[in-house]
C-alpha positions in Angstrom: 19.9 -6.0 -6.8 17.1 -4.0 -5.3 16.6 -1.9 -8.5 16.6 -5.0 -10.7 14.0 -6.6 -8.5 11.8 -3.5 -8.7 12.1 -3.4 -12.5 11.1 -7.0 -12.7 8.2 -6.4 -10.4 7.0 -3.6 -12.7 7.4 -5.7 -15.8 5.6 -8.7 -14.2 2.8 -6.4 -12.9 2.2 -4.9 -16.4 2.5 -8.1 -18.5 1.6 -11.2 -16.4 -0.7 -12.4 -13.7 2.2 -13.6 -11.5 1.2 -11.4 -8.5 -2.3 -13.1 -8.1 -0.6 -16.5 -8.3 2.0 -15.6 -5.7 -0.3 -13.9 -3.3 -1.7 -16.8 -1.3 -2.6 -15.9 2.2 -4.1 -19.2 3.3 -1.1 -20.6 5.1 -0.5 -17.4 7.1 -4.2 -17.0 8.0 -4.5 -20.7 9.1 -1.5 -20.2 11.3 -3.0 -17.0 12.7 -6.2 -18.8 13.6 -4.4 -21.7 15.3 -2.2 -19.3 17.3 -5.2 -17.2 18.4 -7.0 -20.4 19.5 -4.3 -21.3 22.0 -5.7 -20.8 25.5 -2.3 -19.8 26.9 -2.2 -16.8 24.6 -5.7 -15.5 25.3 -5.7 -11.8 26.2 -2.0 -11.5 25.4 -1.9 -9.4 22.1 1.8 -8.6 22.4 2.8 -12.2 22.6 0.5 -13.0 19.8 2.1 -10.3 17.7 5.6 -11.6 18.4 4.6 -15.1 17.3 2.6 -14.4 14.2 4.9 -11.6 13.0 8.2 -12.7 14.4 8.3 -16.4 13.4 7.7 -15.9 9.6 10.2 -13.0 9.6 12.8 -15.1 11.4 12.4 -18.1 9.1 12.7 -16.0 6.0 15.6 -14.1 7.5 17.4 -17.4 8.0 16.6 -18.4 4.4 18.0 -15.2 3.0 21.1 -15.5 5.2 21.8 -19.0 4.1 21.4 -18.1 0.4 23.6 -15.0 0.5 27.0 -16.7 0.1 25.8 -19.0 -2.7 26.3 -18.2 -6.4 27.6 -14.8 -5.6 24.2 -13.9 -4.1 22.3 -14.4 -7.3 20.1 -17.0 -5.6 18.6 -14.2 -3.6 17.1 -12.5 -6.7 14.1 -14.9 -7.1 13.5 -14.9 -3.4 13.5 -11.1 -3.2 11.2 -11.0 -6.2 8.7 -13.4 -4.8 8.8 -11.7 -1.4 8.1 -8.2 -2.9 5.4 -9.6 -5.2 3.7 -11.2 -2.2 4.1 -8.0 -0.1 2.2 -5.9 -2.7 -1.4 -5.0 -2.2 -4.2 -7.5 -2.8 -6.5 -7.2 -5.8 -6.7 -4.8 -8.7 -7.6 -1.3 -7.5 -8.8 0.0 -10.8 -11.0 -3.1 -11.3 -12.5 -2.6 -7.8 -13.6 0.9 -8.9 -15.3 -0.3 -12.1 -18.8 -1.0 -10.7 -18.8 2.4 -9.0 -17.6 4.1 -12.2 -20.3 2.4 -14.3 -23.1 3.4 -12.0 -21.9 7.0 -11.7 -21.5 7.4 -15.5 -25.0 6.2 -16.2 -26.4 8.6 -13.6 -27.5 6.0 -11.1 -26.3 7.7 -8.0 -28.1 5.3 -5.6 -26.3 2.3 -7.2 -23.0 4.2 -7.0 -23.5 4.6 -3.3 -24.2 0.9 -2.9 -21.2 -0.1 -5.1 -18.9 2.2 -3.1 -20.1 0.8 0.2 -19.9 -2.9 -1.0 -16.6 -2.8 -2.9 -14.7 0.0 -1.4 -16.0 0.3 2.2 -16.8 4.0 1.5 -19.9 5.8 2.7 -21.0 9.4 2.3 -24.1 11.6 2.7 -24.0 13.2 -0.7 -22.5 12.7 -4.1 -19.7 15.3 -3.8 -18.4 13.7 -0.6 -18.8 10.2 -2.0 -16.6 11.0 -5.0 -14.0 12.7 -2.7 -13.9 9.6 -0.6 -13.5 7.3 -3.6 -10.6 9.5 -4.8 -9.0 9.2 -1.3 -9.6 5.4 -1.5 -7.7 5.2 -4.8 -4.8 7.2 -3.6 -4.4 5.5 -0.2 -4.9 2.0 -1.5 -2.1 2.5 -4.1 0.1 3.9 -1.4 -0.4 0.9 0.9 -0.4 -1.6 -1.9 2.7 -0.3 -3.8 4.5 2.8 -2.6 4.9 1.8 1.1 6.1 -1.7 0.2 8.8 -0.6 -2.3 9.9 2.2 0.1 10.7 -0.2 2.9 12.2 -2.8 0.5 14.6 -0.2 -1.0 15.5 1.2 2.4 15.9 -2.0 4.5 15.3 -5.0 2.3 12.6 -7.6 1.8 11.9 -8.4 5.5 10.4 -4.9 6.4 8.4 -5.0 3.2 7.1 -8.4 4.2 6.4 -7.2 7.8 4.3 -4.3 6.3 2.1 -6.8 4.4 1.8 -9.1 7.4 0.7 -6.2 9.6 -1.9 -5.3 7.0 -3.3 -8.9 7.0 -3.3 -8.9 10.8 -5.1 -5.5 10.9 -7.8 -7.0 8.5 -8.1 -10.6 9.7 -7.0 -10.9 13.3 -9.8 -12.0 15.6 -8.2 -10.7 18.7 -9.1 -7.0 19.1 -5.9 -6.2 20.9 -3.8 -7.9 18.2 -5.7 -6.1 15.5 -5.2 -2.7 17.2 -1.5 -3.2 17.7 -1.1 -4.2 14.0 -3.0 -1.1 12.9 -0.8 1.1 15.1 2.4 -0.5 13.8 1.3 -0.2 10.2 0.3 3.4 10.7 3.8 4.1 12.1 5.3 2.4 9.0 3.1 4.6 6.8 4.2 7.9 8.2 7.4 8.5 6.2 6.5 6.8 2.8 3.1 8.6 2.8 4.9 12.0 3.1 7.3 11.1 0.4 4.4 10.0 -1.8 2.7 13.3 -1.1 5.8 15.2 -2.2 6.2 13.1 -5.3 2.5 13.7 -6.2 3.2 17.4 -5.9 6.2 17.2 -8.2 4.2 15.1 -10.7 1.3 17.5 -10.8 0.4 21.0 -9.8 3.1 21.8 -7.3 1.7 25.2 -6.3 -1.7 23.8 -5.3 -0.2 20.8 -3.6 2.3 22.9 -1.7 -0.6 24.6 0.1 -1.6 21.2 1.5 1.9 20.1 2.2 2.9 23.3 4.0 0.2 22.7 6.7 0.4 18.9 7.1 3.7 17.5 5.9 5.6 17.5 9.2 2.6 17.5 11.6 3.1 14.4 13.7 -0.6 13.8 14.3 -1.7 14.6 10.8 -3.5 11.6 9.2 -1.2 10.1 6.5 -4.2 8.9 4.5 -5.8 12.4 4.6 -2.5 14.0 3.6 -2.0 11.7 0.6 -5.7 12.3 -0.5 -5.5 16.1 -0.1 -2.1 16.3 -1.8 -3.2 14.1 -4.7 -6.4 16.0 -5.3 -4.6 19.3 -5.2 -1.8 18.1 -7.5 -4.2 16.7 -10.0 -6.3 19.9 -10.0 -9.2 17.8 -8.9 -11.6 19.8 -6.7 -14.0 18.1 -4.4 -16.8 19.8 -6.3 -15.9 18.2 -9.6 -18.4 15.4 -9.9 -16.9 13.5 -12.9 -15.4 10.1 -12.5 -12.8 11.2 -15.0 -11.1 12.6 -12.0 -10.2 9.0 -11.1 -8.3 8.7 -14.4 -6.5 11.9 -13.7 -5.4 10.7 -10.3 -4.3 7.3 -11.7 -2.2 9.2 -14.3 -0.7 11.3 -11.5 0.2 8.1 -9.6 1.9 6.7 -12.7 4.0 9.8 -12.9 4.8 9.6 -9.2 5.9 6.0 -9.8 8.3 7.2 -12.5 9.7 9.8 -10.1 10.3 7.1 -7.4 12.0 4.7 -9.9 14.3 7.5 -11.1 15.2 8.4 -7.5 15.8 4.8 -6.6 18.1 4.4 -9.7 20.1 7.4 -8.7 20.3 6.0 -5.1 21.6 2.7 -6.4 23.9 3.9 -9.2 25.3 7.0 -7.5 25.7 6.1 -3.8 27.0 8.9 -1.6 
């Protein structure tokens, strides 16, 4: 079922606007605000995390368990599909890059700086560094919005994929600093393995020799930044040097990510169809 769900996710992503309709965070964020406002939980980030993360996972786990025996398990298909769609990243990454691209292409570097800071949260001291950071933003956002989610879904099912997105929302929206820090740490732990698999697949999809130089030094380093590894491997695999100042490098990286997606889907199909 997992591979069928992922095929449907890909088709819906390409041909419909279902994802934007499914991804409503209001209910969770309202619940987060109410839980954080409880005086008994003030200064207790671990208990806060258990409540805001554990309760939704428990309720959905019970729903999945209750549906499993019905209709030979086929009732799980729409639930899995909705959970995976909801767990994907928010917004259209390529659309977010458009103001920056437009400013850069017309030579208005100052506007490009402002667009990158406003839309992407990226700041730099010069144009070369700015473009490198935007490239890294593209690669890491697609990792967190797509690759990490489908990795945990295929490996352990919809609940870990859902937990990943809930942690991302907590890391972004939690008012309690301790809760926000714990969510960031847990999300970073969940990023470790899929980020390295993405870096390997980017190398296979592009210039493996150049990417291998990056992977050899960072792939198994426990303290290496996953975001930096993906960014460095992606730029190397796409033959995109930091000194290349053209925004066409963003198109090259996007094409590389599409080829990496194909590699992942082929690997998942083999996993499902040819179990060891």
